[in-house]
N, C-alpha and C positions, 0 to 999 in steps of 0.2 A: 504494500500500500504506500503510495507516494504521500509524504507529509505535506500538509497545507501550510503555505508560508504565512507567517503572522503579518497583520496589516496594522497601519497606524494612520491617524488622522493628520492631514496636512491643512493647516488653517492659516489665514492671513487677514491683516487689516491694514488698509492704506489710509494715511491722513488726508487732509484736504489738499487739493491741487495736484492730484496724481492718482494713478491706478496701479494695481498689481495683477499680473497674469502668471499662472503656473501651468506648465505642460509636463506630461509624462509620456515619453516615447512619441512626442510630437502632437499628442492629444491634450487639449485644454481641459482642466478639471475645475470643479467648484470648491470654494473654501469649505473644509470639513470632510471632503471625500477621503475614503480609506485607500491607502496605497501600500502595496506589498513591501515588506522589509527588504532592504537591499536595492530597491528600484532607484533609478536616477530620475531627477526632476529638474526642470529649468525654471528659474524665477526671472521675470522681466518687470522692472519698476519703471513706469512711463510717466514723467512729469507733464503737467498741463503747459500750455503755451505761456511763456514768461517765467517758468519755474524750472528748477533743477532738483535732482535727487539730493537730499540732505543726509539721510541715513537709512541703510537697509540692514536689517538684522534677521538672521535665521537661527531660531532657538537660542537667542541671547547673544550670538556672536555677530559682530559687525562685519559686513561684507563690502568688497570694493566693486564698483561698476554697477550699471543698471541691469545687466544680464549675467547670470552665473548658473552653473549646474552643480547639484548636490546629490547626496545619496541618503535615502531614508534609513535611519538607524534603528535603534531598539525601542524608541518611544515616539510619541506624537511630535509633529514639527510645527512650530509657531513662527510665522513670518510677519514682519511689520516694516513699513516704510514711511518716512516723512519727507516732505518737499519744502523748498524755500524759494523765495523770489530771487531771480537771477541778476537783478540790477540792470536789466536791459530796458527797452522802450515800453514793454508791457508791464507797467507798474500796477500794484494792487489798487483797486478803486473801492469807494464806499458809497452805499446807497444814500441818495439825497435825503436831507433831514426829514424824518417822519413828522407827520402832522400832529399826532397825539396817540394816547393809549385809552381805550374805551372798554366798558363792560358790555354784556349782552344787550342791555337796554339802550345803548348809545350814549350813556353818561360817562363822564370822565372817570377813569378807574381811580378808586380810593385806596389809600394804604391802610395798615392795621390800626391807625389812630383816627381814621375817618377823614383825613385830608386828601384832596385830589393830587395826583402826581402832576408835576409840571410838564409842559410841552418839551420834548427833546430839543436840545439847543445846538446840536452839531451833527454833521453828516456821519452816517455809519455807526451811530451809538445811541442806545436807549438804556438809561439807568433807572431802576426801580428799587428804592430802598424801603422795605417794609411791606412786601407783597404777602397777601394772605394765601395759604395753600388751598388746594382743592377748588380752584376756580378756572374759568376760561376768560381770556381777554383778547383784545384785538389791537394790533399795532397798525395804525392807518398810515399808508405810504402815499396815498393820493386819492383824489376824487375827480369828478367831472370838471369842476372848475379849477382844480389844482393838480393836474396830472403831471407831476414833477418829473424832470429828466435826470437820470443818473448817467454819469460817464463811466463806461466800463474799462476793464484793465487794458484792452488793446486800442482804446481810443474811440470805440463805438459808443452809441448812445441808446438808452432804453427808457421808456416812460414807466411810471409806477404800475400802470395797468398791464404793461407787458411783462414786468418782472413777476407779477403774481399769476400770470398765465402759464400753467404747467405744460402747455404744448410748446411754449417757447423757451422757458427756463426751468431747470431742475434745481431744487435746493438741497443742500446737504448741511447737516447740523453737527458741529463738533462741540461736545459738552464737557465742562470740567467744573471743579469746585465740590465741596462736601455735600452740596444739595443737588447735584446734577441728576440724581435718580428721581427727583421730584418733577422734572420736566417730562411729561408724558408724551407730548406731541407738539410739533411746530409745523404748520402747513400753510400753503398759499390759498387765499380766498379772493376771488374776483367778483366784482359787481355785487357786493353784499350791502344790504340796507339794514342799519342798526337804528332802532327806535324810529324817530321821525327824520333822520338824516337822509341825504341823497346817497345813491349807490356809490360805493367806493372800493378801493383796493387795499387789502389787509394781509397781514400775517396773523394767523390764529394760533394762540399759545394756550395749551391745556396743561394744568399742573395737577399733580397728585395730592392726596390728603396726607397730613402727618399729625401725630399726636404729641410731638416733641415740644418741650418748653424752651428749647434752644433755637437760635437763629441759624439758618443754613444759607450758604452762598452758592448760587448757581450761575454759571456763565455759559452762553451759547454763541458760538461764532456761526452765523448763518450765511452760507455762500450761495449766491445765485449764479448759475452757469448756463450760458447759451447752448441750447441743444443743437442748433443748426445755424448756418449763415442766414442773415437777412440783408438782402441787397440794400446798400446805402445806409445801413444802421449798425450792424455788428457782424463779427465772424464767430463761427462755432468755437466754443471753449472760452470765450471772453467772460469775465466774472465781475461781480461786485459783492461787497461784504457788508453785513449788518451785525454789529456786536450787541448782544442783549446781556446786561449785567443785573442780576437780581439778588436781593437779600430777602429770604423768605422766612416768615415767622408768624405764629399766631398772636392775636391781640393779648396784651398783658392787662389783667385786672389785679390791682394790688390794694393793700390796706386791710383793715379789720372790718370794713363795711363796703362790700362790693356788689355790683349788679351787672347783669348781662342779658341780652336778648336771647330768646330761644333760637337755637340753630347757629348762634354766633360762635366763630372759631376763636376760643379764648383759652388762656391758662391763668390760674389763680396763684398769686404770690402772697401767702398769708403772713401775718405778723407773728413772729415767734413769741411764745409765752403770753399770748393775748387771746381773748375771745374773738373769733372771726365769724362773719356772717356773709353769705353770698346768696343773692336772690336772682332767679332767672325769670325773664319775661314779666308779664303782669301777674305776679304772684303765682306763677305756674309751678315753681319748686323753690325750696330754700334749704340751705345747709348751714348748720351752726356747730362750731367746735372750738375748743381751746387748743391752739397750735403748740407743738412741743418746741423745745429749744433749738432743734435743728429742722425747722419747718421748711420742707422742700416744696418748690413749685409743682403744680400738677395740672394736667389738661382737664378742662372743666366745661366741655361743650355739652349742652343738652339739646337733643333732637326730639321733636314731638311729631315727626312725620309718621304717617301710618305705615305699618309693615304689612304689605299685601299678603305675604305667605301666612302670617299669623291670622289675619282676617279670614282668609279663605279656609284655613284649617279649623279654626276654633269659633270665630265670630259668626260667620254666615250660617252654619247649621242650626244655631240656636237663636238667630236674629239678635245678636248682642251688639250693643254700642261699646266700642273700645277706645280708650285714650292711652297714648304712648308717652313714656318718659325714658328715653334712651340716653344714658350718660356715656357718651362715646369713649371706648377704650377701657371702661370700667376702672377708673383710677383709684388708687389708695389714698386715704386722707391722713396727712401728717399730724394727727391729734394725740393728746395725752390720754384720752379715753375715747370710747366710741362716740362718733358725731351724731347729731340729730339731723335726720333727713326728712323733710316734709314734702309730700307730693300735694301740690295745691289743687284746688277745685278747677277742673278743666272746662267747665261749661259756664255760660253766662246765665244770670238769673232770669233774663227775659227770653231765653230760648223756649221753643215750643214744648220741649221735653227736658226735664231735669230730674235725674234719679235722686232718691233719698241717700245722702252721703253715708248714712249709717248702714245701708244695705248693699253696698258695692262689694265686689270681690277684687282682690289685688293679687296679681301673678308676677313672677320674676322669671326671666329667661336664664336657664343655667348654662354652664360652659359648653354643653353639647347641643344647645339650641332647643332644649325642651322647656316647657312651662312647668313651674311649680307654684302651688297655691301658698302664698305668704300672707294671706289676709290677717291671720292671728298675730303676725309680727307688728302690725300697724295699729295705732290708736288715733281715732278721729277727734279733732278739737277745733273750735272756732277761734280761740284766742290764747291757748296755752303756749304756742310757739310764735315765731315771727310772722307766719301767715296761716290762714285757715287751711286745713287739709288733714291728710293722714300721715302720721309721724312714726318712724322707726329709728332705732339706733344701729349704726353700722360703721365699719372702718373702710368699706369699699363701696363705691357707687356702681349700681348695676343697671339693668334694663327692666323696666316695670311696665305692666299693663293694668289699667283700671277698667273693670267691666261692670256693667249694670246687671249682668246675668252670669250665673255659674257656668263655667266652660267645662266641656268634657275633655279633660287633659289626658285621660287614659287612652283615648282613641289614637293619639299620635304614636304611642309606643306600640300599639297592637299592629301597626302597619309594618313594623320592622322586626322580623323574627330573630335577628341577631342581637337585638337590644334587650338587656335585662329590664324587665318591668319593675319600676320602683314601687315600694309599698306606700300607697296613698289612700287614706281613709276618707271615703265620701259617703259613709253610711248615713241613713235617714234623709239624705238629699235635701237638707234644709239650709237656707241662707244663714250664715253666722251674723250676729250683730256685734261689730267690734266695740270694745270698751270705749266709751266717750272720753274717759280720762278726766271727767269733771266732777 
């Protein structure tokens, strides 16, 4: 029996302004393809117009020349190449000064203190200090009345509306900084209407969420490269660059008496050895605790959005009204003893239907995504705590659901034969009446 030769992955990454091509026996392969041990392969690093090869490495070893041949050893092969401007007539060029940065509604984008970001003041650069995570915003490059012209690296010229046309220009994004992973996507958007504004040309930036209390820096060098010649305007391969520099952080709420809107991306910075109070929304929830002498900041976002999967699984079958209190990330509270958490009344007095607050059920989402009945852990009061509502003592904020009807929480477990059914006593099927605490 002929032994089968071992294979190893040949992977590569080219920086901006150039490409890498790898061939095995004259046949081009894709990054990550498996190649037999002992096989010879050729690497060709090709710089763009106006650039030269800066550095080519094969599995950590620096190589000479743009084309070289190597042999696959006993492990995977990693190839990388960087390119630099060659100092000739094709100088790097920068996108003409952007008009502004906007949110989905067409309003000026605001930082984590509620102030609007200023208009960019120079070509090729947008600086945003205090960007909130988990949002989408638009960098406006031009509109019908201001279709600004950018001079490209080879002397060609392109309007903003052409730069964002993905049939004409391809963008590549080179990210760095400790927050680079928070950049989810940057893409071209043409003829977009935001709010009541005219249609315009944008770069759309989508950020990921984070529960960190620290600030993260994220830089993105966005390169526009012409896909093909355009007579009288530019040559294929001509480029322009826009640098986006961001400092991303959640809003800080500090002091012993804080407040935040529901859904607001915040972290709380408590006062050590003091009684601290944090109230969300219009008395939707409140937290009271005495901070310890090493009181650490903690993420404190409260989401009251409905969870469709919970509604469909539990609420719809019994026609229940559900209200949600999701303390995102389930943070721990730096308190000397268990904190008081109050879930405030979620309905208005003038609503057509308002349950008796003494007759509701309260559920908590466990770590596996199942509901557990924690009604008995809460006490209802109108004025014993900071706000009216149901209070419990805890060291960790969870995800809670208030229901006007008892939910059949056993049914969720019955659908999964591999899940151990917890022991839950629902005998007599009677609504408990929580202690009023008065």
